[in-house]
NUDREN-958480 format. One record per residue (C-alpha): residue number from 1; residue in one letter; x, y, z. Coordinates in steps of 0.2 Angstrom, whole numbers, plus 5000, padded with zeros to 4 digits. Layout:
<recs>
> NUM / a / X / Y / Z
...
</recs>
This chain:
<recs>
> 1 / f / 5000 / 5000 / 5000
> 2 / e / 5008 / 5017 / 4994
> 3 / i / 5002 / 5035 / 4996
> 4 / d / 5008 / 5048 / 4984
> 5 / c / 5011 / 5062 / 4997
> 6 / d / 5016 / 5075 / 4984
> 7 / r / 4998 / 5073 / 4976
> 8 / y / 4990 / 5078 / 4992
> 9 / l / 5002 / 5091 / 4999
> 10 / t / 4999 / 5107 / 4989
> 11 / y / 5003 / 5120 / 5003
> 12 / k / 5019 / 5129 / 5001
> 13 / i / 5028 / 5139 / 5013
> 14 / d / 5031 / 5157 / 5008
> 15 / e / 5049 / 5161 / 5010
> 16 / t / 5048 / 5179 / 5002
> 17 / v / 5054 / 5193 / 5012
> 18 / y / 5042 / 5208 / 5014
> 19 / d / 5042 / 5226 / 5020
> 20 / i / 5033 / 5224 / 5037
> 21 / e / 5026 / 5238 / 5047
> 22 / y / 5016 / 5237 / 5063
> 23 / r / 5003 / 5251 / 5068
> 24 / l / 4992 / 5254 / 5083
> 25 / e / 4978 / 5266 / 5085
> 26 / g / 4968 / 5268 / 5101
> 27 / s / 4954 / 5279 / 5105
> 28 / e / 4959 / 5295 / 5115
> 29 / d / 4956 / 5286 / 5132
> 30 / v / 4967 / 5271 / 5128
> 31 / t / 4985 / 5270 / 5135
> 32 / i / 4997 / 5258 / 5127
> 33 / n / 5008 / 5250 / 5140
> 34 / v / 5018 / 5237 / 5131
> 35 / i / 5022 / 5232 / 5113
> 36 / q / 5033 / 5217 / 5107
> 37 / y / 5035 / 5213 / 5089
> 38 / k / 5047 / 5203 / 5078
> 39 / t / 5060 / 5213 / 5069
> 40 / n / 5070 / 5200 / 5059
> 41 / d / 5069 / 5182 / 5054
> 42 / d / 5082 / 5176 / 5066
> 43 / g / 5070 / 5178 / 5081
> 44 / g / 5074 / 5197 / 5085
> 45 / s / 5061 / 5207 / 5092
> 46 / s / 5058 / 5225 / 5099
> 47 / l / 5050 / 5228 / 5116
> 48 / v / 5043 / 5245 / 5119
> 49 / s / 5035 / 5250 / 5135
> 50 / f / 5027 / 5266 / 5141
> 51 / s / 5021 / 5273 / 5158
> 52 / d / 5004 / 5278 / 5161
> 53 / e / 5010 / 5296 / 5161
> 54 / d / 5015 / 5295 / 5143
> 55 / e / 4997 / 5293 / 5137
> 56 / v / 5002 / 5284 / 5121
> 57 / h / 4987 / 5279 / 5111
> 58 / k / 4995 / 5278 / 5094
> 59 / y / 5011 / 5269 / 5088
> 60 / t / 5019 / 5265 / 5071
> 61 / s / 5035 / 5255 / 5070
> 62 / e / 5049 / 5256 / 5058
> 63 / i / 5048 / 5245 / 5042
> 64 / y / 5057 / 5228 / 5044
> 65 / k / 5062 / 5215 / 5032
> 66 / l / 5053 / 5199 / 5037
> 67 / k / 5046 / 5183 / 5030
> 68 / q / 5027 / 5182 / 5032
> 69 / r / 5028 / 5168 / 5045
> 70 / n / 5039 / 5178 / 5056
> 71 / t / 5027 / 5193 / 5057
> 72 / y / 5020 / 5195 / 5075
> 73 / i / 5015 / 5208 / 5087
> 74 / l / 5009 / 5208 / 5105
> 75 / v / 5001 / 5223 / 5113
> 76 / y / 4995 / 5227 / 5131
> 77 / a / 4984 / 5242 / 5134
> 78 / t / 4971 / 5249 / 5145
> 79 / g / 4955 / 5258 / 5140
> 80 / g / 4946 / 5271 / 5150
> 81 / s / 4929 / 5264 / 5148
> 82 / s / 4920 / 5248 / 5141
> 83 / s / 4919 / 5257 / 5124
> 84 / s / 4937 / 5261 / 5122
> 85 / t / 4945 / 5253 / 5106
> 86 / l / 4962 / 5248 / 5101
> 87 / k / 4966 / 5243 / 5083
> 88 / a / 4982 / 5234 / 5078
> 89 / q / 4987 / 5232 / 5060
> 90 / i / 5001 / 5223 / 5050
> 91 / i / 5006 / 5232 / 5035
> 92 / k / 5015 / 5221 / 5021
> 93 / n / 5023 / 5230 / 5006
> 94 / a / 5013 / 5246 / 5010
> 95 / e / 4996 / 5237 / 5010
> 96 / l / 4985 / 5232 / 5025
> 97 / a / 4988 / 5213 / 5027
> 98 / k / 4979 / 5210 / 5044
> 99 / e / 4969 / 5220 / 5056
> 100 / y / 4961 / 5217 / 5073
> 101 / t / 4951 / 5229 / 5084
> 102 / r / 4947 / 5226 / 5102
> 103 / t / 4935 / 5235 / 5113
> 104 / g / 4935 / 5237 / 5133
> 105 / t / 4946 / 5242 / 5147
> 106 / e / 4958 / 5227 / 5146
> 107 / l / 4965 / 5228 / 5128
> 108 / g / 4977 / 5214 / 5124
> 109 / i / 4980 / 5209 / 5106
> 110 / e / 4991 / 5196 / 5098
> 111 / l / 4992 / 5197 / 5079
> 112 / g / 5002 / 5188 / 5066
> 113 / l / 5002 / 5182 / 5048
> 114 / p / 5001 / 5164 / 5043
</recs>
């Protein structure tokens, strides 16, 4: 009994390197506390933290050269009310690749590309 695996496996891993940028935008009453995101394909990342006094509710990273599978951002923020919003975006080659919006007072977001 033999199975031709190549016949059934059509998924290919994308090894292309893209220009990746991370963007965050919160409502005026949102405070971004911690951001961590991938900066290279060797496991490098950037960790950015802000105090509550900084009152940061928007953030845009530099542009990094990354393979799609290594693209990832993690954000912790707080909102002033249950209607506070935080939007996280991954921009790939100057186009929106993925977006997620969270609403509430505890605004944690994990976002990556497949």
